[in-house]
N, C-alpha and C positions, 0 to 999 in steps of 0.2 A: 281260671278261677280268680275272682277279685279278693282284695284283702279281707273284706267282711266275710265272704264265704270261707276263706281259709281259717279265720279265727273261730267260726261257729261250726265248721265241719265236724260231724260226729257227735255234736252236743244236741240233745233233745231240749226243747224249750216248752214249758207249760206255763201259760199265763194264769196265775192264781187269783187274779182279781179283774173281772170284766163284767160288763152288763150288755144286754141287748139294746141297741140304739133305736129305741122306739118310744113314741109318746104314749103308747098303750100302758107303759109301766112307770112313767115319770109324771108326777102331778105338774100342772101348769104353774101352780104357785111356787113350786120348787124352782122351776126355770126362771120365773119372774124375779125371784130373789137373787139368783146368780146373775141375771141381766142387770140388776141394780148395781152390783159391784163392778161389772164390766163397763157400764155407762159412766160411772164416776171416774174410773181409771182413764178411759178414753178422753173424756172431757178435760181432765186435768192435764193430759198430754197434748191438748189442742185438736182433738178429733171429736167433735160434737155429734156422735152417732146416737140416734134415738133408741130408746128402749124397745120400741115396737120393731125396729129393724133388727135388733139383736134377737128378739124372740122369733121373728120370722126365719132367721138363719138357723136357730135351734131346731125349729120345726122341719126345715128342709133336711137337716142332718139326722134327725131322729125318725127316720122312715124305714129302717131296715128291720121290719117287724118280725121276720123269720130268721134273721141271722145270716142271710146269704152274703151280704157285703162284708160282714165280719169274718166269715170263713175265707173269703178271698184275701182280705188283709192279713189274716193269720198265715195263709200260704206264702204270701210275699215276704213275711217276716220270719218264716221258718218255725212257726209255733204249731206244735202238734195238737195240743188240746188247750182249751180255755175253761176256767171255772166261771160260770155265770152266776152273779149274785142278784137275788131278787129281794129288795127291801120292801117292807110293809109300811107304807105311809098312812094307812087307813085312818088312824085316830088323829094324827097331827095335821095332815094335809089330805082331806077327804075328796079332793077334786081330781082323782085319777079316773081315766076312762073306763077301767075295768075293776071289778071287785077282786079282792086278794084270791078268792077261790078261782075266779076266771084266769087270773095271772098264773096260778099254779098249772092250770090246764094248758095254757098257751106255752109254758116252758116245757111241759111234757111233750107237746107237739114239736117243739124245736129240737128236743133230744131225738125224737123219732125221725125228723127230717135230715139231721146231720149225725148219723150214728158214729160213735167213737170220737167225736170232735169236741163235745161239750160235756161238762159236769155241772150240776146245779146245786147251789146252796140256797135254800129258800127261806125267806123271812116271814116271821109271824110276830105281830105285836102281842106281848104277854097279856094285854088287857082283854084279848078275846077269850081268855080262860080255857075251859075244856074244849070249846069249839075250835079254838086256834090250835091247841095241842093235837086234836084229832086230825085237823087239816095237815099239820106238819107230818104226823105219822103216816098219813095217806101219801104224802109226797115222797117219803122215804120208801115205804113198803109197796106202793102201787105204781108210782110214777118214776121210780129209779133215781131220785135225788140223793145227794151224798153228804149233805151237811146243813147246818142252821146258820142263817144270816141275820144278825141283829143290828138295829139302827138306833142306838140310844138317844140321838138328838130328837127323836120323835116323842120323848117324854118319859124315859125310864133309864135306870142305871144298870150296869152289868150285874150288880149284886141285888137287884130287886127280887124279893121273895116270890113274886109271881112267875119268875123264870125257873124256879126249882123243878117243876115237872118236866120242862123241856131239857134242862141239864141232866136230870136223872135218866131220861130216855137216851140222850146222847152218850152219857157215861156208860150205860149198859152195853152200847154197841160201838163205843170208841168213835163216834161221829164228830167231825170237826165243827167248832163254833167260831165263826168269823164276826168280829165286832168292829164297827166304825169307831175310830179314835180321832178326836180333834174337830176343827171347824168344818162347816158344810155350807149349804145355801143359807143366807141370812133369814130365810123364811122360818128357820128352825132355831132352837136353843142349842148352845154349845156346851153348857155346864155339865150335862150328864155324860158327855163323851170323853171322860178322862181315863187314862190307862189304869190308874190305881184302883178303880172300881172292879177291875178284873181279878185282882189279887185274891179276894175271898173265894169266889167260885172256883178259880183255878186251884186253890188249896183244898177245897172241899171235894171237887170232882176231878180226881187225879188221873182218870183214864180218858178224860175229854181233852183233846187238843184245842187250845184257845189261840186264835190268830188275831193279832192286833192290826187291823187294816190301817194303812198309812203310818204305821209305827216307825218307819224309817225317817219320817220327816215331821210328824206331829208328836209332841211330848216324847221326844226321842230318848232322853236320858232315862225317864221312867220305863219306857218300853224296853230299852236295853237291859235295865236292871231286872225286870220281870223275866225276860228271856234267859238271862244268865242264871237266875236263882229259882225259877219255877220250871221243872222239867217239861211241863206240858204247855208252855207258852211260847208262841212264835210271833213274828211280825212280817208284814209284807212291804214291798218296795213301791207300791202304787203312789204316784205323786212325786217320787224322787227324780223323775226325768228332768224336772224343772230346776233342780238344784245343781245340775251340771252345766257349766258355762260352755260357750263355743270352743274354748281351748281344751276342754275335757277336764277341767278342775271342779272338784266338789268336796270341800272340806267336811261337810256333814256326813257324806257317804264314806269318806276316808275314816272318820271317827267310828262309824258303824262297823265297817269291815275290820277295823283294828280291835274290835271289842271281843273277838274270839267267840262269836255266836253264828258263824256261817252255817252251822247245822240247824239254825232256827230261822233263817231268812228265806223268804219266798218271793220269787219274781212275780210282779204284777204290773199291768199297764193302766188299769182303770179305764179301759175302753168303754164307751166312746168319749168320755170326758177328756181323756188324753188320746186324741185320734190322729195326731201328727206322727206319721210312721217314722220320720227321720229322728224325731225326739225320742221315741221308744227304742229305736236302734241304738241311739247314743247311750241309753241305760245299759243294755246288755253288752255293748262294746266296752263300757267303763268297767263292768264286772270282769270281763275277760282280760282287759289290759292292766288291771290293778294287781299285778303279780306279787308285789311285796306282801300284801295282806290277804289276797285271794288266790290260793293255789288253783291249779286246774281241777283238782279234786273238789275243792270248795265251790268253784264256779259251777261244776256239775250239780252239786247239791242245791245251790241257790236257783239255778235256771230250771231245774225240774225235779231233782232227787228228793228234796224235802217235801214238796207237795205230793209227789207220787207216793212217798212213804206214808203220809197221812191218809191219802185216799185208799191205799191198799190195806192200811191198818184197821179200817172200819170193818167190823165183823158182820154188819148187815149190808150185803151187796146183792140186791135182788137180781 
């Protein structure tokens, strides 16, 4: 047994933040915005790679339409289950291959193809109104989805009144709501994705668990504060892989783990955006090795226990 196996032996891992690696669910305009940033960085470093070449690479990587390659990667990493997040870009970036209704159906098919390996938090833009709410409820009650995924950079804040019917439904059944925090593709605005906008709905809907996606690295101080003082607010580690240097140092993560909120931290990879398995392993190794601030009990909470508790706490489990 190697060192990695010895450290992770007996610990279940749930990836609380992932996506299906498919162009079916990701607008081309979103990818073009990401490619713009990559092109600027590479050119500044003396590597003049064209944007077209970057987009071509994205398209080659985003062809796992049914999640088969993701399951294989999960098996290699010792991940028992992954939460699939389905954002609704319909209003902000309408160039997706499928409608949001079709995306819901595709994710139901993925659940059926890989029983017991995935859970789905499905996104609905609140501007759909009653039609969007009906689709979300159908996702929960008929398709077996387990939570709501919101993407504020598409043009709304977490405290938007149009979200009230969604929150009321989630509150009635203790369904988790996961919200993107911080920057994203430059094709979208960043202003609406601040953690502070979650404070009001978290205070109002106290039976709803709110998860601040990327809260370990984006707007960290505010996210920690909300987790410490709002009983129903959590954050995930997605994106934190890149804050760990090759020697295993990560001051921002040390600050997070020393904040006494290990019962509120959820492991997440943001697959396939972070699809380098060695970097993802570095993240859960950091958790297991940071013994001064993360006990073995707390490591178990972070790697699976906290997300399992939220999934099991939902009272509507078709």
